[in-house]
Wavefront OBJ file of the C-alpha trace (Angstrom):
o trace
v -82.831 74.436 -75.196
v -82.609 72.340 -78.134
v -79.416 72.884 -80.087
v -79.358 74.537 -83.825
v -78.965 71.181 -84.983
v -82.037 69.929 -83.381
v -83.807 72.720 -84.640
v -82.790 72.451 -88.426
v -83.871 68.227 -88.436
v -87.092 69.043 -87.049
v -87.980 71.439 -89.586
v -86.729 69.714 -91.994
v -88.433 66.434 -90.093
v -91.919 68.673 -90.477
v -91.406 69.576 -94.130
v -91.348 66.281 -95.331
v -94.728 65.575 -93.513
v -96.122 68.534 -95.012
v -95.175 67.226 -98.504
v -96.728 64.256 -97.409
v -100.362 65.993 -96.365
v -100.205 67.819 -98.936
v -100.101 64.898 -101.656
v -102.698 63.025 -99.946
v -104.915 66.435 -99.785
v -104.251 66.601 -103.890
v -105.200 62.650 -104.247
v -108.471 62.968 -101.931
v -109.389 66.213 -103.861
v -108.938 63.878 -106.892
v -110.841 61.089 -105.939
v -113.761 63.132 -104.406
v -114.981 64.408 -107.588
v -115.759 60.705 -108.960
v -117.036 59.497 -105.481
v -119.387 62.651 -105.418
v -120.772 61.693 -108.724
v -121.125 58.700 -108.315
v -123.222 58.993 -104.900
v -125.643 61.651 -106.556
v -125.729 59.769 -109.642
v -127.624 56.397 -107.679
v -129.891 58.608 -105.494
v -132.764 59.055 -107.866
v -132.792 55.355 -108.770
v -133.054 54.921 -105.184
v -135.496 57.347 -104.640
v -137.414 55.409 -107.844
v -136.995 52.530 -106.652
v -138.510 53.274 -103.246
v -141.580 54.902 -105.033
v -141.932 51.720 -106.652
v -141.630 49.936 -104.039
v -144.394 51.824 -102.073
v -147.116 51.476 -104.472
v -146.827 47.948 -104.773
v -146.512 47.723 -100.751
v -149.971 49.783 -100.645
v -151.793 47.345 -102.977
v -151.137 44.243 -100.785
v -151.587 43.296 -96.962
v -149.033 42.324 -94.879
v -148.923 38.943 -93.487
v -147.261 35.570 -92.086
v -147.726 34.636 -96.399
v -146.178 37.698 -97.090
v -142.115 37.966 -98.168
v -140.318 37.709 -94.808
v -138.083 40.453 -95.989
v -141.162 42.702 -95.685
v -143.344 40.523 -93.556
v -140.281 40.098 -90.561
v -139.822 37.024 -88.142
v -142.429 37.737 -85.769
v -140.103 39.198 -83.236
v -137.370 42.366 -82.793
v -135.787 40.371 -80.123
v -132.547 40.227 -81.898
v -130.811 43.419 -83.921
v -128.161 43.179 -85.853
v -125.664 46.229 -86.430
v -124.362 46.753 -90.112
v -122.082 49.216 -89.790
v -119.262 50.460 -92.653
v -116.114 51.490 -92.338
v -113.498 51.742 -94.530
v -109.961 50.048 -94.662
v -108.101 53.425 -94.455
v -107.303 55.992 -92.208
v -106.306 59.537 -92.232
v -109.880 61.082 -92.615
v -110.651 62.704 -89.564
v -113.457 61.523 -87.804
v -115.134 59.895 -90.364
v -115.192 56.175 -88.974
v -115.048 57.134 -85.751
v -118.428 58.874 -86.191
v -120.045 56.123 -87.899
v -118.758 53.415 -84.951
v -120.274 55.776 -82.079
v -123.414 56.162 -83.520
v -123.442 52.227 -83.306
v -122.734 52.093 -80.157
v -125.431 54.975 -79.036
v -127.762 52.608 -80.721
v -126.467 49.265 -79.303
v -126.427 50.779 -75.691
v -130.071 52.207 -76.019
v -131.298 48.984 -77.266
v -129.629 47.116 -74.578
v -131.385 49.011 -72.428
v -134.361 48.421 -73.907
v -133.862 44.514 -73.246
v -133.074 43.593 -76.885
v -129.383 41.595 -78.003
v -127.459 43.520 -79.796
v -125.213 41.674 -82.823
v -122.643 43.219 -84.946
v -121.847 42.977 -88.632
v -118.644 44.820 -89.749
v -117.734 45.997 -92.973
v -114.526 47.113 -93.469
v -111.359 47.431 -91.698
v -111.401 50.832 -89.349
v -113.764 50.519 -86.311
v -113.617 47.000 -85.665
v -111.286 47.179 -83.145
v -113.398 49.935 -80.941
v -116.499 47.843 -81.521
v -114.603 44.372 -80.391
v -113.230 46.305 -77.726
v -116.332 47.670 -76.263
v -118.550 43.916 -77.123
v -115.977 41.233 -77.638
v -118.802 38.562 -78.412
v -120.748 40.353 -79.887
v -119.519 40.183 -83.812
v -121.540 37.695 -85.817
v -119.292 38.652 -88.828
v -117.198 40.698 -90.711
v -116.936 41.741 -94.097
v -113.248 42.243 -95.707
v -113.129 44.924 -98.493
v -109.042 45.126 -98.353
v -108.259 43.904 -101.732
v -111.182 46.009 -103.328
v -109.797 49.497 -104.539
v -113.414 51.552 -104.178
v -116.573 49.066 -103.095
v -119.310 49.133 -105.651
v -122.726 47.006 -106.525
v -120.488 43.689 -106.494
v -119.584 44.327 -102.782
v -122.860 45.668 -102.040
v -124.413 42.563 -103.952
v -122.338 40.102 -101.449
v -122.903 41.636 -98.468
v -126.673 41.837 -99.487
v -126.741 37.965 -100.215
v -124.928 36.954 -96.875
v -127.015 39.186 -94.380
v -130.109 37.498 -96.024
v -128.312 33.842 -95.340
v -128.244 35.192 -91.509
v -131.487 36.457 -91.526
v -132.691 33.118 -93.167
v -130.952 31.047 -90.923
v -132.653 32.882 -87.220
v -129.526 34.512 -86.798
v -131.365 37.913 -86.141
v -134.678 39.822 -86.257
v -133.931 43.135 -87.353
v -130.938 45.038 -89.186
v -129.762 48.627 -89.065
v -127.344 49.568 -91.446
v -124.743 52.130 -90.157
v -122.870 54.796 -92.643
v -122.163 57.927 -93.335
v -123.791 60.282 -95.491
v -122.183 62.917 -98.454
v -123.176 66.706 -97.423
v -119.861 68.202 -98.435
v -116.474 68.379 -98.538
v -116.627 69.514 -94.737
v -119.852 67.263 -93.972
v -120.417 64.110 -93.688
v -123.520 62.857 -91.545
v -123.306 59.793 -89.739
v -126.980 57.729 -91.043
v -129.003 54.604 -89.266
v -131.159 53.056 -91.639
v -133.315 50.215 -91.285
v -132.942 47.876 -93.906
v -134.328 43.977 -92.484
v -137.060 43.840 -92.707
v -137.255 46.294 -95.391
v -139.812 48.967 -93.941
v -142.217 50.091 -96.281
v -141.244 53.083 -98.211
v -143.765 55.988 -98.040
v -144.073 57.887 -101.219
v -145.930 60.982 -102.233
v -147.776 59.993 -105.600
v -149.995 62.667 -107.241
v -153.300 61.684 -108.502
v -152.973 61.638 -112.257
v -156.267 59.862 -112.249
v -154.312 56.684 -113.978
v -154.899 53.569 -112.718
v -151.676 50.894 -112.714
v -152.104 47.197 -113.371
v -149.231 44.989 -112.560
v -148.695 42.045 -114.700
v -147.700 39.391 -112.767
v -149.290 40.336 -109.364
v -147.841 42.830 -107.055
v -147.103 40.435 -104.243
v -145.005 38.114 -106.579
v -143.684 41.757 -107.741
v -142.889 42.631 -104.798
v -141.269 39.034 -103.924
v -138.750 39.905 -106.836
v -137.876 43.681 -105.911
v -136.838 42.894 -102.039
v -134.098 41.356 -102.534
v -132.825 44.254 -105.263
v -133.920 46.818 -103.343
v -131.691 45.785 -99.945
v -128.734 45.684 -102.534
v -129.307 48.929 -103.921
v -129.941 50.594 -100.606
v -126.744 48.935 -99.046
v -124.944 50.479 -102.919
v -126.305 53.472 -101.604
v -124.777 53.454 -98.836
v -121.104 52.023 -99.795
v -120.870 55.105 -102.664
v -121.910 57.801 -100.166
v -119.234 56.430 -97.253
v -116.730 56.442 -100.239
v -117.873 60.206 -101.026
v -117.855 60.854 -97.377
v -114.501 59.316 -96.634
v -112.603 61.055 -99.745
v -113.985 65.107 -98.498
v -112.992 64.319 -94.734
v -110.053 62.969 -95.659
v -109.058 65.724 -98.299
v -110.333 68.300 -95.193
v -108.188 66.450 -92.279
v -104.811 67.078 -94.938
v -105.678 70.252 -95.643
v -105.681 70.982 -92.028
v -102.595 68.881 -91.354
v -100.440 70.751 -94.036
v -102.088 74.583 -92.283
v -100.579 72.801 -88.968
v -97.641 71.781 -90.354
v -96.644 75.618 -92.032
v -97.656 76.787 -88.812
v -95.198 74.698 -87.062
v -92.382 75.342 -89.483
v -93.085 79.195 -89.162
v -92.733 79.004 -85.016
v -89.540 76.419 -85.352
v -87.869 78.791 -87.944
v -88.062 81.620 -85.429
v -87.157 79.593 -82.928
v -84.195 78.906 -84.849
v -83.538 81.993 -86.052
v -83.572 83.328 -82.425
v -81.337 80.870 -81.002
v -78.880 81.563 -83.694
v -78.805 85.232 -83.074
v -78.370 84.176 -79.790
v -75.414 82.223 -80.480
v -74.049 84.801 -83.068
v -74.344 87.552 -80.230
v -72.811 85.252 -77.639
v -69.393 84.636 -79.891
v -69.405 88.264 -80.853
v -69.405 89.367 -76.967
v -66.601 87.006 -76.087
v -64.716 88.264 -78.797
v -65.188 91.516 -77.790
v -64.209 90.818 -74.091
v -60.832 88.951 -75.045
v -59.753 91.921 -77.438
v -60.497 94.313 -75.085
v -58.276 92.273 -72.265
v -55.430 92.628 -74.634
l 1 2 3 4 5 6 7 8 9 10 11 12 13 14 15 16 17 18 19 20 21 22 23 24 25 26 27 28 29 30 31 32 33 34 35 36 37 38 39 40 41 42 43 44 45 46 47 48 49 50 51 52 53 54 55 56 57 58 59 60 61 62 63 64 65 66 67 68 69 70 71 72 73 74 75 76 77 78 79 80 81 82 83 84 85 86 87 88 89 90 91 92 93 94 95 96 97 98 99 100 101 102 103 104 105 106 107 108 109 110 111 112 113 114 115 116 117 118 119 120 121 122 123 124 125 126 127 128 129 130 131 132 133 134 135 136 137 138 139 140 141 142 143 144 145 146 147 148 149 150 151 152 153 154 155 156 157 158 159 160 161 162 163 164 165 166 167 168 169 170 171 172 173 174 175 176 177 178 179 180 181 182 183 184 185 186 187 188 189 190 191 192 193 194 195 196 197 198 199 200 201 202 203 204 205 206 207 208 209 210 211 212 213 214 215 216 217 218 219 220 221 222 223 224 225 226 227 228 229 230 231 232 233 234 235 236 237 238 239 240 241 242 243 244 245 246 247 248 249 250 251 252 253 254 255 256 257 258 259 260 261 262 263 264 265 266 267 268 269 270 271 272 273 274 275 276 277 278 279 280 281 282 283 284 285 286 287 288 289 290 291
């Protein structure tokens, strides 16, 4: 049985840990409000851009002369999995859920005879993927110096992906990230980003005829890179909100568990202390009677 001094030390240690988890919970809660607002504000823009893309795509015939980002390479043999993780831990299963979804997709593609490569964003999750696919990591995008990944990072990632695509490194790219639902729910999401799938949008029949100047193909060629950046930007915002929500929930659970452990250790400490006092009293009484 642990001594009173050891129990006291464990109680103080758990209390110190509880203070840290409580502080991190409050920080995550404060960051969550801003991250959630940013993610929700970006959704209408992405939705509207998808509608414009759908309208343009419906007016052209996809052929070999179409932009490569839309027409593809003519093959689907090599698949690039873009896995977006964070650089910080203490966020529950946020990062591991994204990695699990990517690994499941990788195994399914390999079972279908496809070649799988990885483009890793963020530091967390790299070890698991490199352990399972040590020779399949094509490139890594470092965000350790970025406080909150935003449009600038999305633009750089998109440019790197387009460069790799034009070099023939892959045929199809899938993006893995976490969609923010609420502080308790973050949903791992897979989305094909290259070649850009023709978005489907329901457009009400208003009788209006839309004419584009210049022609649809030229506008579409200019919008495709912007659409890719927008999808990546939205994924980074969703990831940030999901990370803060998962971190807040994980730290809240850790704080509660620390409180339960403190209570259990305190009860054990009091029982041991009472037993020690009782033993001393018995010894004193026995000694007095012996006299």
